A tleap script that builds the chain and sets N, CA, C and O, in Angstrom:
source leaprc.protein.ff14SB
mol = sequence {
  NMET PRO VAL THR HIE PHE GLN GLY ASP LEU
  GLU CYS LEU ASP MET ARG PRO GLY PRO GLY
  ARG GLY ARG MET GLY LEU VAL PRO HIE ASP
  ALA PRO GLY THR PHE ASP GLU ALA ALA ALA
  TRP ARG SER LEU GLY ALA CYS LEU GLU THR
  PHE ALA ASP VAL LEU THR THR GLY ARG MET
  PRO ASP PRO PRO PRO PHE ASP GLN PRO HIE
  ALA THR SER THR GLY GLU LEU GLY TRP CGLY
}
set mol.1.N position { 4.716 -10.008 -7.511 }
set mol.1.CA position { 3.369 -10.172 -8.002 }
set mol.1.C position { 2.626 -8.847 -7.780 }
set mol.1.O position { 2.568 -8.372 -6.646 }
set mol.2.N position { 2.061 -8.244 -8.822 }
set mol.2.CA position { 1.331 -6.977 -8.666 }
set mol.2.C position { 0.103 -7.129 -7.760 }
set mol.2.O position { -0.611 -8.128 -7.826 }
set mol.3.N position { -0.127 -6.119 -6.913 }
set mol.3.CA position { -1.276 -6.117 -6.008 }
set mol.3.C position { -2.185 -4.933 -6.286 }
set mol.3.O position { -3.402 -5.094 -6.381 }
set mol.4.N position { -1.608 -3.743 -6.417 }
set mol.4.CA position { -2.405 -2.547 -6.683 }
set mol.4.C position { -1.780 -1.761 -7.833 }
set mol.4.O position { -0.597 -1.913 -8.136 }
set mol.5.N position { -2.593 -0.922 -8.463 }
set mol.5.CA position { -2.149 -0.089 -9.575 }
set mol.5.C position { -2.753 1.291 -9.373 }
set mol.5.O position { -3.956 1.414 -9.147 }
set mol.6.N position { -1.919 2.342 -9.454 }
set mol.6.CA position { -2.417 3.697 -9.317 }
set mol.6.C position { -1.563 4.619 -10.169 }
set mol.6.O position { -0.359 4.733 -9.940 }
set mol.7.N position { -2.157 5.267 -11.131 }
set mol.7.CA position { -1.494 6.233 -12.009 }
set mol.7.C position { -0.199 5.688 -12.602 }
set mol.7.O position { 0.799 6.404 -12.686 }
set mol.8.N position { -0.215 4.441 -13.005 }
set mol.8.CA position { 0.942 3.844 -13.646 }
set mol.8.C position { 1.932 3.184 -12.711 }
set mol.8.O position { 2.835 2.486 -13.173 }
set mol.9.N position { 1.792 3.380 -11.418 }
set mol.9.CA position { 2.685 2.752 -10.444 }
set mol.9.C position { 2.053 1.465 -9.928 }
set mol.9.O position { 0.830 1.322 -9.916 }
set mol.10.N position { 2.893 0.536 -9.505 }
set mol.10.CA position { 2.417 -0.735 -8.962 }
set mol.10.C position { 2.939 -0.942 -7.554 }
set mol.10.O position { 4.071 -0.568 -7.248 }
set mol.11.N position { 2.123 -1.536 -6.696 }
set mol.11.CA position { 2.605 -2.104 -5.449 }
set mol.11.C position { 2.618 -3.609 -5.684 }
set mol.11.O position { 1.630 -4.190 -6.132 }
set mol.12.N position { 3.747 -4.228 -5.376 }
set mol.12.CA position { 3.934 -5.642 -5.683 }
set mol.12.C position { 4.376 -6.408 -4.451 }
set mol.12.O position { 5.046 -5.866 -3.572 }
set mol.13.N position { 3.992 -7.680 -4.400 }
set mol.13.CA position { 4.489 -8.577 -3.363 }
set mol.13.C position { 5.807 -9.174 -3.829 }
set mol.13.O position { 5.934 -9.600 -4.977 }
set mol.14.N position { 6.779 -9.201 -2.940 }
set mol.14.CA position { 8.074 -9.813 -3.216 }
set mol.14.C position { 7.938 -11.316 -2.992 }
set mol.14.O position { 7.794 -11.768 -1.856 }
set mol.15.N position { 7.985 -12.079 -4.063 }
set mol.15.CA position { 7.812 -13.526 -3.967 }
set mol.15.C position { 9.133 -14.280 -4.092 }
set mol.15.O position { 9.143 -15.505 -4.211 }
set mol.16.N position { 10.254 -13.545 -4.065 }
set mol.16.CA position { 11.554 -14.208 -4.139 }
set mol.16.C position { 11.815 -14.956 -2.833 }
set mol.16.O position { 11.397 -14.493 -1.772 }
set mol.17.N position { 12.501 -16.108 -2.889 }
set mol.17.CA position { 12.843 -16.823 -1.661 }
set mol.17.C position { 13.726 -15.954 -0.761 }
set mol.17.O position { 14.534 -15.162 -1.246 }
set mol.18.N position { 13.563 -16.110 0.530 }
set mol.18.CA position { 14.408 -15.387 1.473 }
set mol.18.C position { 13.599 -14.679 2.535 }
set mol.18.O position { 12.373 -14.782 2.561 }
set mol.19.N position { 14.283 -13.956 3.419 }
set mol.19.CA position { 13.614 -13.326 4.567 }
set mol.19.C position { 12.646 -12.199 4.199 }
set mol.19.O position { 11.769 -11.860 4.995 }
set mol.20.N position { 12.791 -11.617 3.013 }
set mol.20.CA position { 11.889 -10.535 2.598 }
set mol.20.C position { 10.648 -11.009 1.873 }
set mol.20.O position { 9.818 -10.196 1.467 }
set mol.21.N position { 10.513 -12.303 1.708 }
set mol.21.CA position { 9.373 -12.844 0.957 }
set mol.21.C position { 8.058 -12.394 1.598 }
set mol.21.O position { 7.888 -12.482 2.814 }
set mol.22.N position { 7.129 -11.910 0.763 }
set mol.22.CA position { 5.817 -11.501 1.233 }
set mol.22.C position { 5.674 -10.019 1.502 }
set mol.22.O position { 4.555 -9.536 1.674 }
set mol.23.N position { 6.776 -9.280 1.543 }
set mol.23.CA position { 6.653 -7.834 1.783 }
set mol.23.C position { 6.154 -7.156 0.509 }
set mol.23.O position { 6.290 -7.697 -0.588 }
set mol.24.N position { 5.580 -5.973 0.668 }
set mol.24.CA position { 5.089 -5.202 -0.470 }
set mol.24.C position { 6.063 -4.078 -0.773 }
set mol.24.O position { 6.533 -3.392 0.135 }
set mol.25.N position { 6.361 -3.892 -2.035 }
set mol.25.CA position { 7.240 -2.814 -2.458 }
set mol.25.C position { 6.586 -1.984 -3.542 }
set mol.25.O position { 5.510 -2.324 -4.036 }
set mol.26.N position { 7.233 -0.908 -3.906 }
set mol.26.CA position { 6.708 0.027 -4.895 }
set mol.26.C position { 7.504 -0.074 -6.186 }
set mol.26.O position { 8.735 -0.094 -6.168 }
set mol.27.N position { 6.796 -0.139 -7.300 }
set mol.27.CA position { 7.411 -0.129 -8.627 }
set mol.27.C position { 6.811 1.060 -9.377 }
set mol.27.O position { 5.768 0.929 -10.018 }
set mol.28.N position { 7.478 2.237 -9.296 }
set mol.28.CA position { 6.969 3.412 -10.016 }
set mol.28.C position { 7.056 3.208 -11.519 }
set mol.28.O position { 7.860 2.412 -12.005 }
set mol.29.N position { 6.221 3.934 -12.246 }
set mol.29.CA position { 6.227 3.809 -13.708 }
set mol.29.C position { 7.469 4.427 -14.346 }
set mol.29.O position { 7.765 4.159 -15.511 }
set mol.30.N position { 8.195 5.250 -13.594 }
set mol.30.CA position { 9.331 5.958 -14.169 }
set mol.30.C position { 10.643 5.735 -13.421 }
set mol.30.O position { 11.578 6.521 -13.571 }
set mol.31.N position { 10.723 4.668 -12.616 }
set mol.31.CA position { 11.942 4.390 -11.851 }
set mol.31.C position { 11.971 2.898 -11.495 }
set mol.31.O position { 10.952 2.214 -11.589 }
set mol.32.N position { 13.136 2.403 -11.090 }
set mol.32.CA position { 13.213 0.997 -10.688 }
set mol.32.C position { 12.393 0.732 -9.424 }
set mol.32.O position { 12.186 1.627 -8.604 }
set mol.33.N position { 11.939 -0.489 -9.285 }
set mol.33.CA position { 11.193 -0.885 -8.096 }
set mol.33.C position { 12.084 -1.006 -6.880 }
set mol.33.O position { 13.296 -1.190 -6.999 }
set mol.34.N position { 11.471 -0.900 -5.699 }
set mol.34.CA position { 12.223 -1.017 -4.462 }
set mol.34.C position { 11.403 -1.756 -3.406 }
set mol.34.O position { 10.186 -1.593 -3.312 }
set mol.35.N position { 12.086 -2.553 -2.633 }
set mol.35.CA position { 11.488 -3.240 -1.498 }
set mol.35.C position { 12.245 -2.871 -0.222 }
set mol.35.O position { 12.228 -3.627 0.749 }
set mol.36.N position { 12.910 -1.710 -0.222 }
set mol.36.CA position { 13.674 -1.329 0.968 }
set mol.36.C position { 12.731 -0.962 2.112 }
set mol.36.O position { 11.533 -0.771 1.899 }
set mol.37.N position { 13.265 -0.866 3.302 }
set mol.37.CA position { 12.461 -0.636 4.511 }
set mol.37.C position { 11.596 0.624 4.424 }
set mol.37.O position { 10.469 0.629 4.917 }
set mol.38.N position { 12.105 1.684 3.807 }
set mol.38.CA position { 11.366 2.944 3.751 }
set mol.38.C position { 10.173 2.879 2.800 }
set mol.38.O position { 9.197 3.605 2.984 }
set mol.39.N position { 10.242 2.013 1.783 }
set mol.39.CA position { 9.196 1.990 0.758 }
set mol.39.C position { 8.317 0.744 0.825 }
set mol.39.O position { 7.334 0.649 0.091 }
set mol.40.N position { 8.651 -0.209 1.688 }
set mol.40.CA position { 7.953 -1.493 1.674 }
set mol.40.C position { 7.101 -1.709 2.921 }
set mol.40.O position { 7.476 -1.314 4.025 }
set mol.41.N position { 5.951 -2.340 2.724 }
set mol.41.CA position { 5.171 -2.861 3.841 }
set mol.41.C position { 5.765 -4.212 4.195 }
set mol.41.O position { 6.278 -4.894 3.308 }
set mol.42.N position { 5.718 -4.623 5.448 }
set mol.42.CA position { 6.289 -5.922 5.809 }
set mol.42.C position { 5.459 -7.077 5.262 }
set mol.42.O position { 5.953 -8.195 5.116 }
set mol.43.N position { 4.170 -6.790 4.956 }
set mol.43.CA position { 3.297 -7.818 4.380 }
set mol.43.C position { 2.034 -7.161 3.832 }
set mol.43.O position { 1.741 -6.004 4.135 }
set mol.44.N position { 1.291 -7.912 3.024 }
set mol.44.CA position { -0.002 -7.437 2.544 }
set mol.44.C position { -0.944 -7.235 3.731 }
set mol.44.O position { -1.716 -6.277 3.757 }
set mol.45.N position { -0.880 -8.133 4.705 }
set mol.45.CA position { -1.716 -8.009 5.899 }
set mol.45.C position { -1.464 -6.713 6.661 }
set mol.45.O position { -2.406 -6.083 7.142 }
set mol.46.N position { -0.201 -6.313 6.773 }
set mol.46.CA position { 0.133 -5.059 7.464 }
set mol.46.C position { -0.442 -3.865 6.724 }
set mol.46.O position { -0.929 -2.923 7.349 }
set mol.47.N position { -0.390 -3.895 5.403 }
set mol.47.CA position { -0.966 -2.822 4.588 }
set mol.47.C position { -2.476 -2.755 4.782 }
set mol.47.O position { -3.033 -1.680 5.004 }
set mol.48.N position { -3.138 -3.914 4.698 }
set mol.48.CA position { -4.595 -3.946 4.850 }
set mol.48.C position { -5.029 -3.564 6.255 }
set mol.48.O position { -6.073 -2.936 6.430 }
set mol.49.N position { -4.241 -3.935 7.261 }
set mol.49.CA position { -4.554 -3.559 8.648 }
set mol.49.C position { -4.514 -2.044 8.818 }
set mol.49.O position { -5.400 -1.466 9.448 }
set mol.50.N position { -3.490 -1.398 8.258 }
set mol.50.CA position { -3.397 0.062 8.334 }
set mol.50.C position { -4.547 0.717 7.579 }
set mol.50.O position { -5.148 1.675 8.064 }
set mol.51.N position { -4.851 0.201 6.398 }
set mol.51.CA position { -5.950 0.710 5.587 }
set mol.51.C position { -7.269 0.617 6.348 }
set mol.51.O position { -8.033 1.582 6.370 }
set mol.52.N position { -7.550 -0.529 6.974 }
set mol.52.CA position { -8.789 -0.712 7.734 }
set mol.52.C position { -8.840 0.236 8.923 }
set mol.52.O position { -9.899 0.780 9.236 }
set mol.53.N position { -7.711 0.440 9.585 }
set mol.53.CA position { -7.672 1.351 10.731 }
set mol.53.C position { -7.999 2.780 10.299 }
set mol.53.O position { -8.727 3.486 10.997 }
set mol.54.N position { -7.467 3.209 9.154 }
set mol.54.CA position { -7.762 4.562 8.648 }
set mol.54.C position { -9.248 4.685 8.327 }
set mol.54.O position { -9.865 5.703 8.642 }
set mol.55.N position { -9.826 3.667 7.708 }
set mol.55.CA position { -11.249 3.720 7.365 }
set mol.55.C position { -12.133 3.767 8.607 }
set mol.55.O position { -13.149 4.462 8.616 }
set mol.56.N position { -11.759 3.039 9.650 }
set mol.56.CA position { -12.618 2.977 10.840 }
set mol.56.C position { -12.397 4.128 11.808 }
set mol.56.O position { -13.321 4.513 12.524 }
set mol.57.N position { -11.164 4.696 11.845 }
set mol.57.CA position { -10.892 5.761 12.814 }
set mol.57.C position { -10.764 7.134 12.170 }
set mol.57.O position { -10.942 8.150 12.841 }
set mol.58.N position { -10.455 7.176 10.864 }
set mol.58.CA position { -10.224 8.455 10.194 }
set mol.58.C position { -8.852 9.038 10.450 }
set mol.58.O position { -8.540 10.118 9.949 }
set mol.59.N position { -8.017 8.344 11.225 }
set mol.59.CA position { -6.674 8.847 11.544 }
set mol.59.C position { -5.640 8.236 10.602 }
set mol.59.O position { -5.530 7.014 10.491 }
set mol.60.N position { -4.881 9.102 9.922 }
set mol.60.CA position { -3.808 8.659 9.032 }
set mol.60.C position { -2.503 8.570 9.816 }
set mol.60.O position { -2.246 9.407 10.681 }
set mol.61.N position { -1.678 7.569 9.527 }
set mol.61.CA position { -0.344 7.526 10.127 }
set mol.61.C position { 0.490 8.697 9.630 }
set mol.61.O position { 0.173 9.298 8.603 }
set mol.62.N position { 1.547 9.020 10.348 }
set mol.62.CA position { 2.453 10.082 9.944 }
set mol.62.C position { 3.830 9.478 9.722 }
set mol.62.O position { 4.416 8.957 10.671 }
set mol.63.N position { 4.367 9.524 8.520 }
set mol.63.CA position { 3.830 10.117 7.303 }
set mol.63.C position { 2.762 9.219 6.677 }
set mol.63.O position { 2.778 8.004 6.875 }
set mol.64.N position { 1.846 9.809 5.928 }
set mol.64.CA position { 0.777 9.010 5.315 }
set mol.64.C position { 1.335 8.027 4.287 }
set mol.64.O position { 2.102 8.424 3.409 }
set mol.65.N position { 0.960 6.753 4.386 }
set mol.65.CA position { 1.461 5.755 3.440 }
set mol.65.C position { 0.668 5.682 2.137 }
set mol.65.O position { 1.098 5.034 1.184 }
set mol.66.N position { -0.489 6.346 2.093 }
set mol.66.CA position { -1.334 6.362 0.906 }
set mol.66.C position { -2.280 7.541 1.007 }
set mol.66.O position { -2.372 8.170 2.061 }
set mol.67.N position { -2.991 7.853 -0.081 }
set mol.67.CA position { -3.985 8.930 -0.046 }
set mol.67.C position { -5.095 8.567 0.929 }
set mol.67.O position { -5.349 7.387 1.170 }
set mol.68.N position { -5.752 9.566 1.485 }
set mol.68.CA position { -6.802 9.368 2.488 }
set mol.68.C position { -7.995 8.600 1.916 }
set mol.68.O position { -8.704 9.133 1.063 }
set mol.69.N position { -8.236 7.366 2.361 }
set mol.69.CA position { -9.435 6.647 1.919 }
set mol.69.C position { -10.644 7.075 2.749 }
set mol.69.O position { -10.505 7.471 3.907 }
set mol.70.N position { -11.812 6.994 2.155 }
set mol.70.CA position { -13.035 7.325 2.886 }
set mol.70.C position { -14.229 6.663 2.197 }
set mol.70.O position { -14.166 6.320 1.016 }
set mol.71.N position { -15.292 6.492 2.933 }
set mol.71.CA position { -16.537 5.975 2.365 }
set mol.71.C position { -17.347 7.159 1.851 }
set mol.71.O position { -17.534 8.141 2.569 }
set mol.72.N position { -17.827 7.074 0.617 }
set mol.72.CA position { -18.649 8.137 0.038 }
set mol.72.C position { -20.078 8.022 0.579 }
set mol.72.O position { -20.413 7.055 1.262 }
set mol.73.N position { -20.899 8.996 0.276 }
set mol.73.CA position { -22.289 8.984 0.746 }
set mol.73.C position { -23.090 7.808 0.165 }
set mol.73.O position { -24.127 7.422 0.704 }
set mol.74.N position { -22.590 7.251 -0.938 }
set mol.74.CA position { -23.266 6.097 -1.538 }
set mol.74.C position { -22.645 4.772 -1.098 }
set mol.74.O position { -23.028 3.709 -1.586 }
set mol.75.N position { -21.671 4.843 -0.163 }
set mol.75.CA position { -21.058 3.632 0.366 }
set mol.75.C position { -19.891 3.106 -0.444 }
set mol.75.O position { -19.387 2.015 -0.177 }
set mol.76.N position { -19.454 3.880 -1.438 }
set mol.76.CA position { -18.317 3.449 -2.240 }
set mol.76.C position { -17.013 3.942 -1.604 }
set mol.76.O position { -17.020 4.858 -0.781 }
set mol.77.N position { -15.908 3.330 -1.992 }
set mol.77.CA position { -14.605 3.733 -1.506 }
set mol.77.C position { -14.095 4.904 -2.324 }
set mol.77.O position { -14.069 4.845 -3.553 }
set mol.78.N position { -13.690 5.966 -1.646 }
set mol.78.CA position { -13.114 7.140 -2.305 }
set mol.78.C position { -11.711 7.369 -1.792 }
set mol.78.O position { -11.353 6.882 -0.720 }
set mol.79.N position { -10.903 8.114 -2.554 }
set mol.79.CA position { -9.516 8.414 -2.177 }
set mol.79.C position { -9.277 9.910 -2.267 }
set mol.79.O position { -9.833 10.589 -3.129 }
set mol.80.N position { -8.439 10.418 -1.363 }
set mol.80.CA position { -8.008 11.811 -1.421 }
set mol.80.C position { -8.848 12.729 -0.586 }
set mol.80.O position { -8.593 13.933 -0.545 }
savepdb mol mol.pdb
quit
């Protein structure tokens, strides 16, 4: 199930039955999708938790899992 869209790529939830159900994987616009350990979040909650931590602390994990989010001067969400 698609969750996010950026420059033609999708992050999707794996809804297939089994132990990987609920993890997030990447489906690039120019390659097959993957839900392997290196490219997948264990859950949508884990992704949102990391995102919230970056917004509140300003510290990105290493390696960065997404572009740097930040609040703009008008209170909107910005990236990069």
